[in-house]
N, C-alpha and C positions, 0 to 999 in steps of 0.2 A: 498328468496329475491335476487332482481337483484342487478347488481353491483352500479347501479345509487342512488337506495334507501339507500344503504350501506355507499357510499360517504357522501349523505346528511345526514345521522345519525351522521358520524363521525365528518364533519364540524361542526353540531350544539352541539356536544359533546365537540370539542373544544373550539368554541364560548363561551360555558357554563363555562367551567373551567377556560379561559381565564378571563371572566368578573368575575367569583368568586374572581380570583387572582388579579383583578384591583380593586373590591369593597372592599377588605381586611383592608382597612385602613379607614377612616373617613366616607368615602362614604356608606360601609358596615354598620358601625355604626349607622348612620342617616336611612338607608333603614330596620335595625332591630328593629326601635323604639326609638333608644336613640338619644336624641339631647341635653340635658343637662348632662355634664360629673358627676360623683357621687361626693358626698360632700368627702373632705377628711375626715379622722377619728381623727385628732389631734385636738389639743385644739387651735391651731393659725388659723387666716384668712391668705390669701396670695395676696401681692401685688407684682406689677412687675413695672421694670423701663429698657428700653433699650437705650443703647447708644453705638454710632461708637466712636472708638478712632483708631489713626493713632501711629504706632510705627516708629518713625523718625531713629532707629537706623537700620531700617531692608529695604532692598531694596524688591519690589514687583517681584517674579520671574514668576508670572503666567500672567504678562501682557509683553509689549515689549516697554512700555513707559520709556523713559530714566530719571532717579530721580523720579521714581513711588515709594511711600513707603507703606509699608504695612497696611493695614487697615482692622479692623475686627468690626463686631457686637457683643456687650455683652447683652443678656437678665438675667438679675438678678432679680430672685424671693425670696422674704423675707416674714418673719412674719408681718402681717398688723394689723391694727386696721380699718375694715372696719364697716362703718354706713349703715344703711337700706337705705337711699337716694342714695348711691354709685351704679352705673351701672356697671357691669361686663364687661369686655373688650373682645372683637372679639377674636374667635379663631386662626385667620392668620390676617397679615397685607395685604395679597393679597385681591384684591376684582374681580368681576366680571370673567371675563375668564382669569383673570393673574393666572399662576402657582402655584400651591402647591405640588412641586416634581411630576409634570407631570398631576394634576389634576385641573379641573377649579376650582377657588376658591368658585364661588357660590354655587358648588356643596356639600362644607363642610362647609359652613357658617352656617348652622342650629346646626352645633357643638357649645355649649356654656359651656366654662369654667368656673371656679370660680374666676379667680383672678382678681383684679381692677388694672388698671393702674397707678403707683405712688400714690397710698394709704399712708398715715401716717404709718409708721413703728412703730413695738411695741419698747418701751423704753428699750432694754436689746441688751446683746451681744450673737451672735449665732455662732455655729460651720460652718465653709465653706465648701461646696462641689463644686469643678469644674465638670463640665458636658459636656460629649462628645457625641454628636449624632453618629448614623451609618452612613457608606458611603452614602454622598451625601445630608445628612440631611433629613427633616430639623429638627428643635426643636420642632413645634408643636406636632409632633407624641408622644411625651413622657409627654404631659401635665399633664395625671392623675398621673404618677409617680414623678413628679415634685411637683405637687400641695400636694400629702402626704408627700413627705419629707419635705417640707416646713411647714406644718402644724404639724409637730412633733419637729419642732424647728430647722432647717437649713435655711441656705442662698444657694442658688444655684446660681452658676455662668454659664451659658451656653453660650457657644461660637460659634457663626456662622462664619464659614468660608467661604469668598468671594472666588469665582471661584471654589472652591471645593463642596460647597451646589449646589443644582440644581439651587436654587435662593436666592438671600440673598435681603430682603427689608429693606433698612435704613431707619431711623428714619426721614431724610430729604426727604425722597419721591426716592431717587435713588433707582433702581434694577440692582444688578450686577448677571449677569447669570454665571454658571458653564462654564468653556471652555474646549477645549480639554486637555489641559495639566493639568489642575486642578482636573478636574472631571471625564475624560473619563477613564474607566477599563482599556483602553489598555495601559495607562501610566502604570501600573503596571506589563507590558509585561518585562519590562528592570529592574534590581536591581538599575541602575543608577536612574530612574524615581521614583521607589517606595522610595528610601530612600531621594530623593528631596522633595517629596510630604510631606513624614513623617516628615523631618524636620521641614517644615514650619507649619504643625499642631502643633507638640509639642511646638515650640516655641510660637505660638499663644496662647496655653495654660499658660505658663510661662509669658508672657505680660499680660494675664486676671489676672494672682494673682497680678502683679505690679500695674493693674489698681485698683483692689480691694482694697489694701492698701492704695492708694490715695482716693478713696472714703470714706475710714473709717476714712481717716484723716479730710476732707474738703467738702465733699459733705452734701448739704443743707438736703436731706432727710435720707441719710444712715450712714451718719457719725456718728463711735462709734457702729456701728450694727454688725461689721464684729470681730468675735474672731480668728484673725490670728495666735492664738497660737493652734487652732485647726482646721486644714486643710485635707481635704480628696478629693478624687476623686472618680468619678461612670460614668461609660460608658457604651454604647451598640457598639458591633462588632468591626468596626475600632475605634470609639471613645472609646473605652474599652481600645485597644492597645494604642491609643494616650495617654490617662490620666495614663496609668501603666508606 
């Protein structure tokens, strides 16, 4: 075999490996015949509420805007009462060519979850789990795990970290992209940057618990549903480190 044929075969092999890695997430799931995510095994249906909240006590260090306060998005998944006429929600807030961790949204849109946005909550109190996604997010990748935990009787408070996630789609339509300071892996080359970023993510988690307490007191949908005497945390990779 001549060198040219060998080179072509190597290039094709590398392309195949690269494509396999690229398709390992939701796209791979679709191409392998999946579209609807498996039904959770627990007794509860799953509702979701997303809310953007501002921590007025913290300056935003990921931007250069003076007086910019830290704002995060919470995706709160909870045991719900879903009726047959209710439509399940979209897998992602992104649409068309908008990015889901670097993948165009239209390629993952066939993935169908089981949760329904702002479905009526089950009238009971449930233990609370903070959820931390891996480096750069997004939360969507963990939908099956989250739905399963909720179906078994938990409320999941999943934190979306602006400027650290590749993209955060706010409920009001804003899109915040990850930036060099909040997202770039090079930021972890120095202990100073590593400590700065980690401190922000940990404080986001603490603030999320404060928000959950407030929702438990006064929110029209979720008041009285959080059992704040039973709070735990679960996460993947950097998210696991953050919640620990």
